[in-house]
BARO-564234 format. One line per field, with one value per residue: x negated, y negated, z negated of N, C-alpha, C in turn; residue in one letter; residue number from 0. Coordinates in Angstrom, 3 decimals. Layout:
n.c1 = X_...
n.c2 = Y_...
n.c3 = Z_...
ca.c1 = X_...
ca.c2 = Y_...
ca.c3 = Z_...
c.c1 = X_...
c.c2 = Y_...
c.c3 = Z_...
residuo = a_...
num = NUM_...
***
This chain:
n.c1 = 29.846_26.520_24.484_21.838_22.031_23.592_21.924_19.733_20.743_21.274_18.859_16.998_18.281_18.068_15.385_13.199_10.211_8.141_7.173_3.873_3.646_5.441_4.509_2.421_-0.465_-0.786_-1.851_-0.362_0.480_-2.021_-2.808_-0.898_-1.643_-4.236_-3.536_-2.046_-4.065_-5.719_-3.938_-3.650_-6.265_-6.482_-4.512_-5.736_-8.023_-6.766_-5.525_-7.761_-8.810_-6.694_-6.652_-9.166_-8.809_-6.753_-8.073_-10.039_-8.394_-7.304_-9.608_-10.079_-8.079_-5.475_-3.120_-1.920_-3.470_-6.383_-9.300_-11.607_-14.712_-16.777_-16.735_-18.107_-18.238_-16.645_-17.113
n.c2 = -26.603_-25.590_-22.832_-23.569_-26.258_-26.348_-24.924_-26.634_-28.719_-27.515_-26.438_-28.381_-28.740_-26.308_-25.429_-26.505_-28.116_-26.926_-28.486_-29.347_-28.508_-26.443_-24.139_-21.686_-19.792_-16.726_-14.488_-12.195_-11.712_-11.314_-8.986_-7.196_-7.220_-6.068_-3.564_-2.547_-2.403_-0.465_1.689_2.069_2.818_5.237_6.732_6.898_8.449_10.807_11.488_12.032_14.261_16.126_16.310_17.428_19.891_20.963_21.153_23.046_25.240_25.562_26.224_28.663_30.150_30.260_29.201_30.689_30.654_31.793_32.386_29.741_29.965_28.554_25.852_24.213_21.749_19.034_15.725
n.c3 = 15.547_15.982_14.868_14.252_13.715_11.436_9.686_9.646_8.199_5.732_4.842_3.669_1.218_-0.075_0.083_-1.869_-2.803_-5.340_-8.443_-9.699_-12.334_-12.506_-11.285_-12.307_-12.811_-14.430_-17.086_-17.107_-14.459_-13.320_-14.663_-13.650_-10.962_-11.136_-12.161_-10.018_-8.090_-9.223_-9.181_-6.398_-5.771_-7.207_-5.879_-3.387_-3.991_-4.763_-2.350_-0.716_-2.043_-1.691_1.107_1.599_0.334_1.900_4.345_3.688_3.195_5.728_7.161_5.973_7.015_6.031_6.977_8.886_11.099_12.856_10.911_10.823_11.377_12.463_11.863_9.402_8.060_9.152_10.355
ca.c1 = 28.430_25.743_23.858_20.617_22.399_24.032_20.752_18.879_21.359_21.233_17.507_16.418_18.931_17.667_13.937_12.540_8.820_8.026_6.209_2.643_3.846_6.331_3.784_1.255_-0.991_-0.855_-2.544_0.539_0.388_-3.353_-2.793_-0.117_-2.491_-5.291_-2.892_-1.715_-5.321_-6.130_-3.013_-4.002_-7.530_-6.183_-3.813_-6.737_-8.824_-5.904_-5.355_-8.993_-8.894_-5.724_-7.073_-10.275_-8.249_-6.019_-9.069_-10.641_-7.405_-7.219_-10.812_-9.967_-7.046_-4.281_-1.933_-1.520_-4.468_-7.577_-10.294_-12.524_-16.025_-17.759_-16.733_-18.346_-17.823_-16.571_-17.047
ca.c2 = -26.793_-24.373_-22.333_-24.293_-27.562_-26.080_-24.558_-27.800_-29.533_-26.793_-26.089_-29.298_-28.577_-25.038_-25.265_-27.608_-27.861_-26.975_-29.414_-28.685_-27.904_-25.293_-22.974_-21.418_-18.435_-16.214_-13.231_-11.081_-11.451_-10.755_-7.603_-6.423_-7.091_-5.098_-2.255_-2.094_-2.047_0.824_2.703_2.344_3.564_6.607_7.398_7.191_9.585_11.987_11.822_12.649_15.610_16.995_16.555_18.390_21.197_21.449_21.545_24.302_26.291_25.782_26.949_30.027_30.843_30.462_28.631_31.556_30.580_32.595_31.637_28.972_30.134_27.664_24.468_24.152_20.433_18.072_14.328
ca.c3 = 15.274_16.172_13.641_13.894_13.148_10.065_8.896_9.454_7.137_4.465_4.442_2.672_-0.085_-0.672_0.073_-2.558_-3.170_-6.797_-9.030_-10.127_-13.651_-12.395_-10.783_-13.144_-12.760_-15.790_-17.322_-16.802_-13.026_-13.072_-15.145_-12.684_-9.775_-11.431_-12.282_-8.669_-7.425_-9.791_-8.675_-5.005_-5.782_-7.643_-4.787_-2.363_-4.457_-4.697_-0.941_-0.231_-2.631_-1.044_2.481_1.554_-0.017_3.068_5.353_3.241_3.413_7.172_7.552_5.462_7.776_5.213_7.608_9.983_12.157_12.634_10.150_11.649_10.755_13.093_11.339_7.959_7.574_10.246_9.895
c.c1 = 27.696_25.015_22.620_20.912_22.816_22.830_19.832_19.440_21.237_19.817_16.872_17.048_18.409_16.161_13.274_11.125_8.706_6.988_4.964_2.801_4.699_5.604_2.509_0.826_-1.160_-1.580_-1.672_0.457_-0.974_-3.409_-2.008_-0.934_-3.581_-4.704_-2.525_-2.974_-5.825_-5.238_-3.335_-5.299_-7.291_-5.433_-4.776_-7.597_-8.012_-5.696_-6.582_-9.122_-7.935_-6.107_-8.236_-9.766_-7.488_-6.986_-9.735_-9.670_-7.238_-8.413_-10.770_-8.879_-5.768_-3.005_-1.478_-2.460_-5.575_-8.567_-11.309_-13.895_-17.039_-17.802_-16.890_-17.839_-17.828_-16.473_-16.388
c.c2 = -25.468_-24.021_-23.135_-25.681_-27.389_-25.753_-25.753_-28.737_-28.869_-26.560_-27.085_-29.179_-27.338_-24.965_-26.493_-27.196_-27.949_-27.997_-28.636_-27.986_-26.635_-24.012_-22.802_-19.974_-17.952_-14.890_-12.034_-10.719_-10.848_-9.298_-6.701_-6.190_-6.043_-3.686_-1.698_-1.679_-0.696_1.948_3.064_3.152_5.016_7.390_7.757_8.379_10.875_12.433_12.534_14.066_16.576_17.291_17.537_19.802_21.792_21.888_22.869_25.462_26.589_26.578_28.402_30.812_31.074_29.922_29.442_31.495_31.585_31.765_30.987_28.991_29.155_26.288_24.495_22.836_19.474_16.670_13.465
c.c3 = 15.470_14.880_13.270_13.327_11.693_9.184_8.673_8.402_5.768_3.952_3.471_1.286_-0.817_-0.874_-0.547_-2.925_-4.685_-7.241_-9.466_-11.469_-13.590_-11.991_-11.588_-12.943_-14.195_-15.868_-16.981_-15.319_-12.674_-13.518_-14.188_-11.417_-9.978_-11.529_-10.910_-7.903_-7.926_-9.273_-7.225_-4.928_-6.198_-6.571_-3.655_-2.738_-4.368_-3.249_-0.395_-0.774_-1.942_0.404_2.542_1.251_1.175_4.161_4.975_3.453_4.897_7.658_7.081_6.186_7.013_5.848_8.811_11.166_11.865_11.821_11.079_10.992_11.301_12.484_9.832_7.412_8.749_9.667_10.921
residuo = m_t_a_h_v_v_l_s_k_l_l_p_l_v_d_r_v_p_k_d_d_d_v_k_a_g_w_t_a_f_a_i_f_v_a_l_a_i_a_v_a_l_l_g_v_s_l_v_r_h_l_r_k_a_q_a_n_k_d_a_g_l_f_g_d_e_p_d_a_g_s_e_r_r_t
num = 0_1_2_3_4_5_6_7_8_9_10_11_12_13_14_15_16_17_18_19_20_21_22_23_24_25_26_27_28_29_30_31_32_33_34_35_36_37_38_39_40_41_42_43_44_45_46_47_48_49_50_51_52_53_54_55_56_57_58_59_60_61_62_63_64_65_66_67_68_69_70_71_72_73_74
***
């Protein structure tokens, strides 16, 4: 037997559709979702701060380059 024949026989046994009473949205999942959203926002703020600090250090010539006096703020 080929693999797709075996899988077609096994899939209905494994992949059962849950009943409406089995799947419930809860406050715990919502709290986890909100916590993850806050964590991503904080990581984004931290990334922006570090990138600004690295750009300021690059402009000051701290990475072995000549100080770049012409670029005050690039967008």
